[in-house]
C-alpha positions as CSV (number, residue, x, y, z in Angstrom):
1,M,-10.0,-8.6,4.8
2,H,-7.7,-10.5,2.5
3,P,-3.9,-10.7,2.1
4,P,-2.6,-7.9,-0.2
5,L,-1.7,-8.9,-3.7
6,E,1.8,-7.4,-3.4
7,V,3.7,-5.9,-0.4
8,V,6.3,-3.3,-1.0
9,R,8.5,-2.2,1.9
10,V,9.4,1.5,1.7
11,S,11.7,3.8,3.6
12,Q,9.5,7.0,3.3
13,P,5.9,7.5,4.4
14,R,4.9,9.2,1.2
15,V,4.8,6.9,-1.8
16,A,3.6,6.9,-5.4
17,C,1.8,4.1,-7.1
18,D,1.0,3.7,-10.8
19,G,0.4,-0.1,-10.7
20,A,3.0,-0.8,-13.4
21,S,6.3,0.6,-12.3
22,D,7.8,-3.0,-12.2
23,I,5.9,-4.3,-15.2
24,P,7.5,-4.4,-18.7
25,G,5.4,-2.1,-20.9
26,G,5.0,0.4,-18.1
27,A,2.1,2.7,-17.4
28,A,0.0,1.5,-20.3
29,L,-0.7,-1.6,-18.2
30,G,-1.1,0.2,-14.8
31,H,-3.4,2.9,-13.4
32,P,-3.2,6.7,-13.0
33,R,-0.3,7.6,-10.7
34,I,-1.4,8.4,-7.2
35,Y,0.4,9.5,-4.1
36,L,-0.3,7.8,-0.8
37,Q,0.7,8.8,2.8
38,I,1.5,6.1,5.4
39,D,0.0,7.0,8.8
40,E,0.6,5.6,12.3
41,H,-0.6,2.2,11.2
42,G,2.6,1.8,9.3
43,Y,1.1,0.9,5.9
44,V,-1.3,2.0,3.2
45,D,-3.0,0.1,0.4
46,C,-3.5,1.4,-3.2
47,G,-7.2,1.6,-4.0
48,Y,-6.5,0.7,-7.6
49,C,-4.2,-2.3,-7.6
50,D,-4.3,-3.5,-3.9
51,R,-0.5,-3.1,-3.6
52,R,0.4,-2.5,0.0
53,F,3.2,-0.2,1.0
54,V,4.7,-1.0,4.4
55,L,7.0,1.5,6.1
56,I,10.3,-0.1,7.1
57,G,10.5,0.0,10.9
58,G,6.9,1.1,11.2
59,A,4.1,-0.6,13.2
60,A,3.2,-3.1,10.4
61,D,6.8,-4.0,9.5
62,G,7.3,-7.7,10.2
63,V,3.6,-8.4,10.9
64,D,1.7,-11.1,9.0
65,Q,0.0,-8.8,6.4
66,G,-2.9,-11.2,6.0
67,T,-4.0,-10.3,9.5
68,L,-4.2,-6.6,8.9
69,P,-7.3,-4.8,7.5
70,D,-7.2,-2.9,4.3
71,I,-6.3,0.8,4.8
72,H,-6.7,3.2,1.9
73,E,-5.5,6.7,2.5
74,G,-8.0,8.7,4.4
75,S,-9.9,5.7,5.7
76,N,-10.2,4.7,9.3
77,P,-10.0,0.9,9.8
78,D,-11.5,1.2,13.3
79,V,-14.8,2.4,11.9
80,H,-17.0,-0.3,10.4
């Protein structure tokens, strides 16, 4: 477990990540666009760039992100 490289607060549970949407030069510096679904944990991590998407008002909003396990879509953080 490590703190996410970047935390993005979002208003919708379905998000897209290409790793470069905010980088000058665009997609050439990112990764393939993927779509992620935030579940009941209130956040999801991109498996490519470790960007964390936190649902505004969700279970993880306002929580110290460094204390939460990595959750990639389809993974179960309760199974080790």
